[in-house]
N, C-alpha and C positions, 0 to 999 in steps of 0.2 A: 504493500500500500504506500509506503514512504517512497519507494522507488518510482511508482506510478505518479505520485504527486510531483516529484522532482522532474520526471520526464514530461509532465503536462497531460498525461492520460487522465488523471483525477484533477478536477478544477476546484472543487470545494470539499473541504475536509472538516467534519464535525468531531468533537471529542471533549472529554473532561480534562481538567488540569493534570490529573494523575496519568491519563492515557496519552495526552499530546504534550506533556510538559518535558520532563527530564528525558534526555536521550533521543529525542525526536528531531532529526535534522531535515526539515522540509523547506529549507530556506531558498533553494535554487531559483524557483519561479514564484515565490510568494510576493504578492503585491499588497495585501491587506490582512489585518487581523481584526476579528470582530469578537468583542467580549460580550457574550449574551447574559452573563451574570457578574456579580461583584464578589470576588473571593474574600476570605477573612484575613489573609496575610499579604503584605506588599510583595513578598518574594514570589507568591503564586502569580501575581500579575506580571512581574518581571520574567518569570519562567515561561509564561505563555508567549509573551512577546519575543522571547529569545528563539522561538522556533523560526522566526522570519527575520528579525533584526539581528543579524550576525554575519560574519564573514562568509562569503560564498554565494550571496544573493546576486545572481547574474542579471536578473530582470531589473531589479532596483538600481544596480550599478550602471547598466547600459541605457535604460529607458526612463528612469524616474528620479534622476538626480541623486541616486543612492539613498532614497527615502522609501519608507514603507508606511502606508496609512494604518493608523490604529483607531478603531471605532468602538466606543463604549456605549452600550445600551442601558438605559435606566428609566425608572418611572418616577415622575414627580410625586412628592408628598407621601412616599411609601418608605419601606425599610431600606431602600437603596441609599438614601441620604445618610441614614444612620451608619450603614456599613462603610460608606466612603469616608465618613467622619472618623471611624475607627482606623481605617487605613491611613488617613492623614496623620493622626496622632502617633500611630506606630512608626510610620516612615520618618517623621521628624525626629523622634527619639532615637531611632536606629542610626539615622544619618549623622546626627550630632555626636552620638557615642563613637561612631567610627572615626569621625574627624577630630575627636578629642576636644570638642567645643562645649563641654559640660561645666565650664567654670561658673556660669550663672545658675541661679535657682529656677529659671524659667526656660522653656523650650523656644528656640528661635523658629518661628513658624514660616517666615518668608524665605530666608536664605536657604533653608534645607530643601524647600520645594524646588528652588532653582538648581541646586546641585543635583537632585535626583531626577529632575525632569518630569515629575508627576505632581501636578497641581491639585491635590486632593481637596484642599480648602475651596478651590474654585468649583470643583464638582459639587461639593456640599451646597454652595451658594446657588448654583444653577438648578440643582435638583429640588431645592426648597421652593422654587417658583417665585422667589423674591429677589428682584434685581438689585435691591439695596444691599443685600447680603454679599452679592458678588462685588459690588463697589467697595464694601467694607473690607472684604478680603484683599482687594488690590491696595487699598489705603494702608492696611496693616502691614502688607509686604513692603511697601515703599517706606513706611516709618521704621520698620525693623532694619531695612538696609541702611537708611540714613543714620539711625542710632548706632549701628555697627561701625559705620564710617566715622562717626563722631568719637566713639570709644577708641578707635585706632588712631585718630588724629590726636586725642588727648594723651594716649600712651606714648606716641612718638614725640609729642611736645615735652612730656615729662622726662623721657629718656634724654632728649637733647638738653634740657635744662640741667639735669644731673651731670651730664658729660661736660657741659660748659663750666659748671661750678667746679668740677674736679680739675679741669685744665687750668682754670684761673687760680685755684688753690695751689696746684703744683708749680705753676709759673711764679707765683708769689714766693713760694718757698725757695725756688731756684734763685730768684733775684736776691733774697736774703743771704743765701749761701755764697753767691758770687760776690756780694758786697763784703762779707766777712773775709773771704779768701783774698780779695783784692787788698784789704787792709793788712792782712798777714804778709802778702807779697811785697807791699810797699815798706813794711817794717823790715823785712829781710833784705830788700834791695838797698835800704839805707845803711845797713851795717856790714854787709858782706864784703869780704876781702878777696881780691883776685890776684893771681900771679900775672906774669908778663904775657902769658898766652890767653888770659881771660878765664882761666879755670878757677873755681872757688877754692880758697884755702881752708883746709880742715882745722877748725879751732875747737874740736870736741874736748870737753872736760867731763871726767867721770867722778862721781861723788866719793866713792869708797876705793878709788884706785890712785896710788901715789905716783904712778908712772905717767909720762906724757908722750912717749914714743909710740908710734902706731903699732909696732909689732906686739909689745906687751899689752897695750890697751886692747888690741884685737883679740889676744888670747884671753884677756879678762872678760870681754864681752861674750866670747864663745863659751867660756866656763859658766856664765850666767844662763846661757841658753840650755845647758845640760843640767844645771843643778837648782835652778830657781823654780819656785811654785808660789805664785801670788794669789791663787784661788779665785781667779777671775777679776782681780783688782788691778788698776793701773798704778804701778810703783815707779817713782822717779829714780833714775840711775845716773843722770848727768844733764848737761845742757850743751847747746850749740847756738851761737849768735843770740843768746838770750832766750831761746826756745827750749823748754824742758824736754828731755828724752826719757821715755818711760818704757817699761816692760810689762807685758800682761801674759798670764798663763791661761791657756784654754785646753779643755779636754779634747782628745782626739783618739781615734782608733787606728792602731798600727799593727798590721798582721793579725787582726782579730782581737787584739789586747788593748785595753784602755790605757792611754798614756797622756803625758802633759806636753803641750806644744807651746813654746814661748815665741812671742813676736814683739818687735820694737816699733814705737811710734814717736813722732815729733809733735808736740802739742802747741797749737796756737789757739785761735778761736775754733778751729776744728783740728782733728787728728790726721796727720799726714804720714804716709808710708812710702817706702821704696821696696820693690819686689814683694809687695804685700806684707812688709814687716819682717820677712824672713832674712836672717843674717847669713852671710857667706861663711861656711864652717871650714873652708880649706884655704882661705886667703885673708890674712889679717888686715891688709890695706883695704880690700873691698868691704870688710866688716866695719871698719872705722868710717869709710866714706858713705855708708848706708844713709846716714841722717842728713848730711848736706845734700845728697842726691834727692832726698824726699822734698827738701825745700826748693831745689832747682826745678822740680816738676810742677811747681805751683802755676806758672803761666799756662802750661798745657792743660792742667786740670781745670783752670778757669775757662779756657776756650771750649773744652768739652761741655761744661755746664751751660755756657751761652748757646751752643748749638742745640742742646736739648731743649732749652727754653724757646729757641726760635722754631723748632719743629712743632712744639706744643702750640705755639701761637698761630700756626698755619690754618687750623680748623676753626679758630675763634670767630672770624667774620661770617663764615657759613652758619655756624651754630647760632650766632646772635641774630642772623636773618631768620632762622627757623623759629626761634623762641619768640620773635616779635610778631609772628603770624597769628591770625585769628581765623577760626572756622567760619566761613562765610555763608553757612546754610542754616543758621539758628532761626531766622525769620521763616524760612521755608518749612522747617521742621515744626515750628509752633503753629503755622498755618495748617499743615497737614493734621496735626493733633486736634486742632479746633474743628476742622472739617470732620474728622472721625468722631469726635464727641457729639457734634450736631447730628451725624448720621446715626449714631447709637440711640440718641433720643428719638429720632424719627422712627427707627425700627421698633423701639420699645413701645412707642405710641401706636404703631400699626398693629402690634401683637396684643394690645390691651383689649380685654373683652368689652363688647359694646351691647350685650344683650339687655342689660338693665335699662340703658337709655332707650332702646327700641320698645321695650315693654312699657316704659313710662309714657311714651308717645301714644302707643296704642290704647293704653288705659285712659288717657285724657280724651281720646276721640270716641271711644266706646266704653264708657265706664261700667255699663251694666251688661254687656254682651261679650261672647266669645266667638271666635271664628269656628264654624262647624258646618258640616254637610248633613242635611236632613234627608233621611230616606222616606219616600212617600209610601205609607203603609197600604194605601189603596191600590197601588200598582202591583203589589205582590199577590201571589196566588193564595187561595183560601187555605191550602194545605200548610203554608208557612206559619210557624208559630212565633216568628220574630215580631217584635213591636217596633215602634218608631224609636230609632237610636241615633244619638248625635256622635259623630266620629271626627277626630281631628284630621286636618288636611296635612299630609306629609309631602314635602318637596325634596326630591332626591337629585343630587348633583351627579352627573355622569362622570365616570373616571376618564382621566386624560389618556390619550393613546400613547403607546411607546414612542419614544423619540431617541434618535441616535445622536450622541454627542461626540464630536471629533476633537 
């Protein structure tokens, strides 16, 4: 049967969701799908349409702009509206759950319809026979989309403000650091002594060392590296050009064993190091020159901080332009909400019972009589035992015919 359908020998195929749903590939020549009833699950509706709306539909691709007609039949003012409303609620919840959009405590009715392509809320409005409900569904969809856009705008605005604040704070801190480093560099430049080749003269003085030659001072410093433990505190060991020289002991893991690692710093308004404070253990001259080299690096350190501040400032004009923006659709959103509120009042008024008002009018016109149809007893046969009886007139409304909704 499926082969005949694909070959064109069978032109119309009827079946239930279970029979023509899963595993039925009749898409090659399918041009339309007719839903004669409304299922209870959104997946059933998708499964039905999957028989034709899928890869391999040659007729749709070659002759119908790669489209397949989907026709849904329903009856106004009957259970179909209720079933489509159930489908609508289920599909919105499932779609939001799949997209991870459950951050709010309400279900987004409009956007989920657009994502799934099944406007169940519009079906409900159409089947109810009230065009105001359809207009309400469209308004709610537009309002939901605009509110989502507004939330996204506010989130982006908040993120930009936070980023701009962080950049300004960091640039301000860098400026403070640069200012203090420049003061230390000016202080060093004012007292440094240089030889004939422009190299700084090492005037290192150690507090607890009586030697002044580099070899023995270097050995003394190397001994401090091996034997000192300050327990994380900065301890002064000497000075150079008026800047204190300190040692600090830090915990380290060497070959899986906890050990003490000593580093040296030169203290100004900030702590400066050369080779990250690690002393040369095989060269006494290099060990003694460690501290003056740290001060010689000050201009390069200041330049690096200025470059960092400059890079941070690049994004500031763009972020300032972003945070100065305002969402330009507030008035439109307020207008839509006002329109929706007016429509809600109209719908509520149209659904309000009017029986009491009609009865009041009728009672005023005919205070002592009731509408009735009187049977003429004389026209009945003599065998009939019925007497004259008053019966109410019943007015029956004919059911609307089936209509196809596309």
